[in-house]
DOROMI-257045 format. One record per residue: residue in one letter; x negated, y negated, z of N, C-alpha, C in turn. Coordinates in steps of 0.001 Angstrom, whole numbers, plus 500000, padded with zeros to 6 digits. Each point is the difference from the previous one (the first is absolute). Layout:
BEGIN
(site A,(X,Y,Z),(X,Y,Z),(X,Y,Z)) ...
This chain:
BEGIN
(site X,(822879,360102,064268),(500364,498811,500929),(499061,499323,499875)) (site X,(499066,499789,499607),(499178,498710,499963),(500692,499184,498988)) (site X,(500505,500561,499154),(499984,499243,498496),(501351,499305,500664)) (site X,(501401,500893,500910),(500843,499269,500317),(499299,498340,500624)) (site X,(499504,500034,501275),(499528,499363,500702),(499318,498374,499120)) (site X,(499518,500400,499063),(499381,498886,499047),(500924,499487,499326)) (site X,(501309,500783,499640),(500882,498985,499182),(500473,499525,501134)) (site X,(500221,500240,501016),(500926,499596,501318),(499452,498653,500270)) (site X,(498756,500050,500385),(498825,499128,500268),(499998,498812,498712)) (site X,(500105,500172,498619),(500453,499226,499250),(501170,498945,499953)) (site X,(500975,501097,500243),(501217,499309,500083),(500016,499068,501023)) (site X,(499857,500278,501018),(500099,499199,501443),(499084,498653,499167)) (site X,(499091,499921,499581),(499157,499118,499907),(500364,499185,498929)) (site X,(501131,500287,499281),(500626,499374,498673),(499879,498359,500348)) (site X,(500180,499254,498881),(500018,498680,499839),(501320,499368,499253)) (site X,(500839,498916,500450),(500444,499830,499240),(500005,498413,499700)) (site X,(499818,499567,498607),(499532,498852,499758),(501404,499010,499751)) (site X,(500079,498936,500731),(500978,499232,499993),(499783,498610,499608)) (site X,(500545,499310,499047),(499951,498731,499462),(500956,498896,500881)) (site X,(499576,498989,500419),(500437,498894,500489),(500526,498740,499075)) (site X,(501183,499811,499764),(500611,499163,498850),(500376,499045,501016)) (site X,(500161,498697,499163),(500510,498584,501012),(501346,500140,498650)) (site X,(500934,499031,500597),(501673,499906,499435),(500046,499855,498648)) (site X,(498536,499444,499045),(499982,499525,498667),(499891,501689,499329)) (site X,(499256,501175,500942),(499909,501337,499529),(498744,499682,499223)) (site X,(498766,498978,500700),(498687,500108,499832),(499440,500901,500967)) (site X,(498815,500636,499467),(499315,500950,501533),(499221,498694,500633)) (site X,(500224,500430,501301),(499311,499773,501282),(498792,500216,500583)) (site X,(500254,501224,499658),(498718,501025,500631),(500319,501519,500182)) (site X,(499117,500544,499987),(500111,501431,499545),(499283,500934,501082)) (site X,(500958,500769,501029),(499407,501142,500794),(499957,501263,499928)) (site X,(498904,500591,500727),(500040,501682,499882),(500688,500370,500832)) (site X,(501007,500333,500080),(500633,500620,501714),(499270,501244,500335)) (site X,(499406,500421,501008),(499632,501140,500506),(500495,500799,500671)) (site X,(500734,501366,500308),(500739,500517,500831),(499130,500217,501365)) (site X,(498827,500396,500341),(499793,500091,500903),(499032,498367,500992)) (site X,(500594,500096,500980),(499744,498997,501085),(498585,499525,500026)) (site X,(499754,498762,499831),(498812,499487,499621),(499689,499005,501359)) (site X,(501145,500081,500877),(499339,499050,501082),(500599,500547,500975)) (site X,(499405,499783,501466),(500042,500750,501171),(500675,498721,501002)) (site X,(501030,500848,500989),(500327,499013,501236),(498502,499541,500650)) (site X,(500046,499075,500211),(499013,498664,500359),(499371,499152,499007)) (site X,(500589,500381,498683),(498818,499739,499136),(500920,498110,499621)) (site X,(499418,498987,499785),(499845,498659,499846),(500693,499982,498474)) (site X,(501123,499491,499469),(500083,500056,498673),(500975,498739,499423)) (site X,(499731,499222,498935),(500657,499085,499309),(501003,500567,499187)) (site X,(501347,499065,500085),(500667,500438,498470),(499554,499205,498961)) (site X,(499927,501042,498820),(499515,499536,498616),(500920,499155,499185)) (site X,(500792,499288,500637),(501250,499238,499036),(500278,498859,501004)) (site X,(500509,500101,501133),(500110,499005,501265),(499396,499673,500621)) (site X,(499909,498933,500904),(498887,499379,500685),(499854,500815,501362)) (site X,(499677,500902,500317),(500395,500558,501553),(499235,501128,500008)) (site X,(499340,500026,500915),(498907,501382,500826),(500454,500668,501041)) (site X,(499479,501317,500386),(500534,500566,501169),(499400,501002,500337)) (site X,(500149,500687,501088),(499259,501235,500489),(500834,501434,499307)) (site X,(499810,500787,500056),(500842,501129,499439),(500068,500946,501664)) (site X,(501214,500008,500048),(500667,500647,501380),(500603,501851,499697)) (site X,(500459,499681,498761),(500697,501391,499675),(500057,500637,498464)) (site X,(499809,500970,499493),(500350,500311,498697),(501090,500946,499757)) (site X,(500601,499979,498955),(501106,500844,499651),(499536,500464,498055)) (site X,(499832,501368,499946),(499015,500438,499234),(501090,499406,498327)) (site X,(501549,499788,500469),(500446,499520,498824),(500605,499120,500450)) (site X,(501279,499128,499236),(500813,498831,500274),(500579,500798,501444)) (site X,(500775,499005,500912),(500683,500744,500888),(500862,498929,500792)) (site X,(500132,498987,499213),(501092,498802,500458),(501571,500347,498932)) (site X,(500546,498963,500539),(501520,499945,499282),(499900,500020,498237)) (site X,(501112,500174,499575),(499947,499743,498328),(500122,498276,500256)) (site X,(501118,499519,500815),(499792,498666,500086),(499264,499126,500082)) (site X,(498722,500310,500824),(499061,499562,500228),(499234,499903,498733)) (site X,(499620,501514,499245),(499544,500127,498777),(500401,499126,498748)) (site X,(501342,499990,500061),(500514,499083,498722),(500339,498548,500206)) (site X,(499211,499393,501183),(499786,498700,500116),(498805,499428,499741)) (site X,(499390,500855,499512),(498504,499832,499351),(500419,499640,498616)) (site X,(499128,498739,499327),(500285,499389,498804),(499540,501212,499321)) (site X,(500839,500579,498857),(499917,500592,499103),(498470,500317,498881)) (site X,(499467,498877,500032),(498732,499773,499450),(498988,500450,500732)) (site X,(499927,499601,501510),(499181,500597,500445),(500049,501128,501262)) (site X,(501426,500499,499699),(500370,501287,500828),(498943,501543,499873)) (site X,(499480,500159,501053),(498892,501202,499742),(500716,500916,499810)) (site X,(499322,501491,499478),(500335,501500,500060),(500573,500381,501765)) (site X,(500552,500465,499849),(500293,500712,501549),(499363,501621,500369)) (site X,(499311,500107,498736),(499243,501254,500026),(498125,499683,500387)) (site X,(500067,499926,501344),(498692,499425,500384),(500369,499660,501311)) (site X,(498897,499833,500771),(499945,499551,501473),(500305,498908,500478)) (site X,(500595,499372,501159),(500993,498725,500480),(499081,499965,501068)) (site X,(499803,498792,500343),(499237,499953,501357),(500762,498455,500403)) (site X,(500022,500365,501840),(500837,499300,500927),(498561,498940,500446)) (site X,(500335,499009,499832),(498951,498922,500377),(500619,499222,500839)) (site X,(498881,499693,501140),(500109,498671,501174),(499381,498818,499085)) (site X,(501322,499566,499471),(499029,498843,498368),(500235,498532,500839)) (site X,(499262,499060,499079),(500044,498401,500778),(499611,499497,498522)) (site X,(500819,498428,499922),(499421,499076,498710),(499716,498756,500962)) (site X,(500093,498942,499375),(499312,498656,500656),(501366,499563,501090)) (site X,(500987,500559,499630),(500772,499357,500827),(500499,500987,500984)) (site X,(500209,501660,500133),(500339,500839,500851),(499813,501342,500213)) (site X,(500779,500790,501010),(498959,501144,499813),(501566,500828,499756)) (site X,(499533,501344,499729),(501561,500672,499479),(499450,501268,500159)) (site X,(500924,501348,499437),(499945,501369,499884),(500072,499597,498026)) (site X,(499130,500943,499563),(500307,500095,498499),(500053,501764,499692)) (site X,(500543,499919,498850),(499699,501147,499198),(499771,499740,498860)) (site X,(498821,500953,499713),(499125,499628,498124),(499972,501199,499954)) (site X,(499837,500232,498413),(499708,501090,499334),(498392,500072,499820)) (site X,(499696,500604,499884),(498172,500526,499647),(499622,498982,498663)) (site X,(500975,500160,499217),(499663,499121,498501),(499705,498440,500505)) (site X,(500377,499539,501128),(500359,498804,499903),(498791,499543,501394)) (site X,(499320,500806,500360),(498926,499465,500780),(498551,500290,499533)) (site X,(499295,499203,501011),(498315,499836,499681),(499663,499870,501311)) (site X,(498389,500632,500455),(499605,500065,500920),(499511,498474,500299)) (site X,(499878,499794,501207),(500082,497964,500123),(499311,500008,501835)) (site X,(499004,501212,500083),(499243,500215,501309),(499002,498320,500142)) (site X,(499656,499724,498771),(498741,499302,499741),(500660,498461,500643)) (site X,(501222,499533,500175),(500599,498923,500570),(500701,499930,501038)) (site X,(499031,501273,501251),(499886,499891,501273),(501400,500678,500647)) (site X,(500060,499557,500937),(501132,501318,500764),(501641,499089,499712)) (site X,(500817,500677,500200),(501322,499410,499899),(500579,499530,501607)) (site X,(500691,499129,499913),(500171,499078,500932),(501728,500276,500910)) (site X,(500410,501032,499659),(501207,500875,500012),(500391,499929,501432)) (site X,(500667,499519,500723),(500352,499968,501607),(500078,501460,500498)) (site X,(500401,500665,499298),(500275,501573,500569),(498694,501047,499629)) (site X,(498933,499490,499417),(499024,500732,499739),(499573,500774,501238)) (site X,(499864,499526,500879),(499181,500203,501399),(500942,501443,500452)) (site X,(501176,499951,500183),(501183,501247,500094),(499838,501426,499379)) (site X,(498899,499401,498662),(499677,501518,499231),(498530,500699,499928)) (site X,(499469,498587,500112),(498772,500116,499577),(498964,499785,501143)) (site X,(498713,500626,499956),(499039,499221,501418),(499371,499028,499475)) (site X,(499537,499631,498508),(498793,499483,499589),(500076,499940,498664)) (site X,(498414,499908,499008),(499997,500120,498950),(498259,500419,500095)) (site X,(499891,501034,498913),(498487,500076,499796),(500243,500106,498752)) (site X,(498844,499396,499281),(499832,500458,498555),(500792,499424,498830)) (site X,(500816,498642,500660),(501042,499685,499483),(501415,500652,499863)) (site X,(499845,501018,500921),(501132,500537,500235),(500674,500446,501518)) (site X,(501139,499895,500043),(500838,499559,501346),(499917,502077,500718)) (site X,(499352,499765,501251),(500648,501392,500454),(500520,500290,500591)) (site X,(500697,501104,499913),(501293,500591,500420),(499603,500198,501744)) (site X,(501190,499569,500896),(500130,500375,501377),(500154,501441,500103)) (site X,(499669,500522,500958),(500053,501731,500281),(500902,500140,500699)) (site X,(501497,500189,499763),(501170,500196,500587),(500844,501109,499397)) (site X,(500625,500454,500923),(500903,501161,499643),(500998,499310,498938)) (site X,(500289,500882,498893),(501113,499221,498740),(500870,501345,500000)) (site X,(500934,499757,499774),(501182,500597,499802),(499807,500781,498445)) 
């Protein structure tokens, strides 16, 4: 029985190597995709490729959006579906919005201070040690 648990643990922590290539088929980056969640609700993150950041408000263990949305991502940077995806209250230099981002495309970003998204107070009570604190309210 112990051996089966060890095997299952190894399976869960499996990594997938993903190479990003540009339109000329030149490698522009390599990312190891980890199937276990690396981030939590309240973590401040930034996108690995695009210039935006945000706070995590929900986690999907694997891709859970439409196929149309997935196919709209340029193929040279399209992430694996077999990894956690995060819902963010996001911001860039121009606006605030919601984003859905694969784990492989996120990096921690708490050193750059709080996120200014106007809806943060609806879900969080404040910050401690660079992380937003979830409000204690009944959830479905």
